[in-house]
N, C-alpha and C positions, 0 to 999 in steps of 0.2 A: 455244251458251252455254258448253259445256265448254271450247271453244277460247279463248273470251274470258277465262274464269276463269283458265285456264293462263297466258294472256298477262299478266294483271294480277298473278298470283302471281310470275311471272318478273321483272317490273319491280320489284315490292316487294323480292324477294330481291336483285336487283342494287343497289337503293338502299341496302339494309341493309349490303351489302358495302362500298360506297363510304363510307358513314358510319363504318364501323369502321376504314377505312384511316387511318394517321397522316398528318397534314398535312405537306407538304414544307416545305423551308426557305423557299421563296419565299412560303409562305402565312403565315409568322409575321409579326406586326405589333406595333408599340409605339405606345401612345397618347401623343401629344405634348402633350396639353392642360396637364398640370401642369408639364412642363419649360418650356413657353412662358410660363407665369405666372411661374416663377422667373427666367427669362431677362429678363423685363421689369423685374424688381427688381434686376438687375445680377449675378445669379449666372451662373457658367459651368456648363454641363451636360457631364458626363463620361460617355462611353459606355465600358463596360468588359466584358471577356469573363467571363461567369459560368460557363462550362463547365469542368468538371474534366478533360475528355478531349479537347476539340476546340479548335483555334485559330480565332480570328475574323479573317478576312482583310479587308484594306482594298482594295477594288476601285477601279479607275480610273473606272468608270461604274457606274450603278445596275443592274448585271446580273452574271451569273457568266461572261459570254463574254469580257470584256476582261481585260487583265492586272491585276496587283495591285501596290500600293505596299509591301506588307509585311503583317505579321500581329500580332495581339495574343495573348500567352499568357494562361493563366488569371490573372485579376486585372489584366491590362494595360489601361491606359486611354488615351483619346484625346478631344480636345475636339470637341464637336458644333458644327457651323456652324448656329447657331440662326437666322441671317438667312435661310439657305436653307430651313430647316424652316418658318419663318414664311411664306415665299413659296409653298412647296409645299402647305401646308395651309390657305391663306387662304380657299379656297372649300369646305373639307371640314367637315362637321358633326361627325364623330367624331375628326378630327385623327389618324388612324392612318397610320403609315408602315411599309412593308416594308423600305425602304432608308434608313438614317440617314446624312445627310451629315456628314462630319467633316473637320477641318483637318489637313493634313500640314505641321506647323510647320517641318520641315526642307526643305521644297520651296516656295520663295516665288516668286510671280509678279513681273513687272517693277515693279508698284506696291507691292510689299512684302507683299501679302496672301497668306497660305498657300494653296496649291492645295487643292481639295476632293476628297476621296475618299468612298467609301461602304462602310458595313458592313451586312451583312444582319442583320435584327432577331432571327434565330433564337436566338443564344446571347448576346445583348447585354442588359445592364441599364443604367439611367441613374441618375446621382447628381448632385445639385446641390451646388455648393460656392461659397462667397462669397470669391473670391480677393482682392478689394480691401478686404474688411472682415472678414477671417478671425478677428480677435482684437481685444479692447479694448486690447491692448498695442500701442502704435504701432511699436515695434521689430519685433515679429512681423509686423504688417501690412505694413510696408515690405519686410521680408525676403522674405516669400512673394510679394508683388506683383512684386518685382524678379526673383526666380527664374523666375516664370511667363513673363516677357518673353522668356526664352531657351529655351523649349521647342524641342526639335529639335536643339540643339547636340550634336555627337557626343561619345561617351565616349572619352577617352584617359587611360590609366593614367599618373598623374604630370602630366597636363596642367593648365595653369593659366589657360587662356583660356576665359572663359565664352561667347565667340562662336565660337571655332574648335575647342576640344576641352578637356575638363575631366574630372576624376574626382570621385567622390562626396564625399570629405572636403573637397576644395578648393572644390567647389560650395557646400557647407554653410558653409564659412568665408567665402566671398566674398559670399553673399547677406546674411549677418548683418553683415559689415563694411560693406556698402552701406547698411545700416540704422543704422550708427553704433556697433555693438557690437564691442569688442575681442575678437579670437579667436586661439586658439593655432595652432601649426604644424598644417597640414592632414593629420591622420592620425586614424583612428578611436580610437586609444589616447588621444591628447591631447584629443579631443572628449569622451571619457568622463571625463577628469580635471577638466573644467570644467563638469560637469553632475551633477545628482543624480537618483537613480532615482525613477520614478513608476510607478504601476500603470496597466494598461489602462483601468480605470474612471476614473482621474484624467487620462487623456490629453487634452491640449489642442493646438490649432494652434500650431505653433512648436516643439513637442517633437521630440526626436531619436529616430529608430527605428533600432535596430541589428540587424544580421543576421550569421549565422555564414558562414564562408567556403565550406563545403561543404553549404549548405542546412540540414542538421540536425546538423552536427558541425564541429569545427575552431574556430579563433579568430574573434573578431569582425573582419570586414573590409569591411563595407558599412554605409552610413548614409543615411537619408533624412530629410526634414523633414515632419512631420505637418501636413496642411492642413485636417483635419476630415472627418467622415462616412466614416471608415475609409479615407481616401485620403492619399497622401503625394506629394511632389515630390522627385525624386532624379536624380542622374546615374548611370545604370546601365550597366555593361558586362558583366554576368554572362553568361558563355558567348559573349562577343563580339558580342552582338546590337546592331543599329542601330535607329534610330527607325522605327516607333513603339514598338518593343519595348525598344530601348536608347537611350543618350544621355540628355539631360535630358527626363524623361518624368513623367507622373502615373500612379501605380499604386495599386491597393488595397494595404493594408499586408500582406496575405497574397496573394502572387502566385507564379505558377509553382510550384516546390517549396519556396519560402521562407516561413518564418514569423518574426515578430519574436523576437529573443532577449532584447531589453532595450529599455525605454523610459526616456529621461532628459530632464530639463529643464535648460537652461542656467542657471547661477547668475545672478541679477539679473533673470530673466524670471518674473514673477508671473502 
């Protein structure tokens, strides 16, 4: 009897140790029920890195063994492939995924559809954003929808091609011009001159979000366009990063070491 009791106690002790051990990265899961509902309503689902200290890598396959396509810094975002999510969870009751399928918009297949990569759920949060109906203002709606079509285009300082290479101010100018709005010379100073300050509380899709050159100091030298839910679309070349970290990307307005220095609304946009 004493031997049996010792055996039971040993098993219980081992179980308690396992229960206290932290779950590994592969054990983290995200419930996709709500994202699936939003996707059916036409929303895009953005997966973004919520970690302050770790990068979120985009893997070629749904495991850590294969190579990567790149990584997301803090606040960096990438569009979820919701058709793949729907397929993967179709027979699941809890709709939970460890690996989230995402689009590599800079890497297109022969049919024009972006290649799918995978991010592990450990440091990922999901946000829904209505790209095609972001604002009651038709100019803003058109500008944001137009910009979204060119996700993945690389960043080139001074570049003027939204398909081959472009910088932040020119990207902002071109998406608004595509929506029929006259815009000034593509520079952050000029963009500030044709817009008025707004507070974070009053921030609306279509507003311009400005950043300092050295993250927390220096002159303003970067701009993005707010799309809602603390997300923006921009052409980012900070530190020379490429997609999904650089180029035309979707990011949180607080990303990497950068925080907005100024919010402004273009004149004529209500």
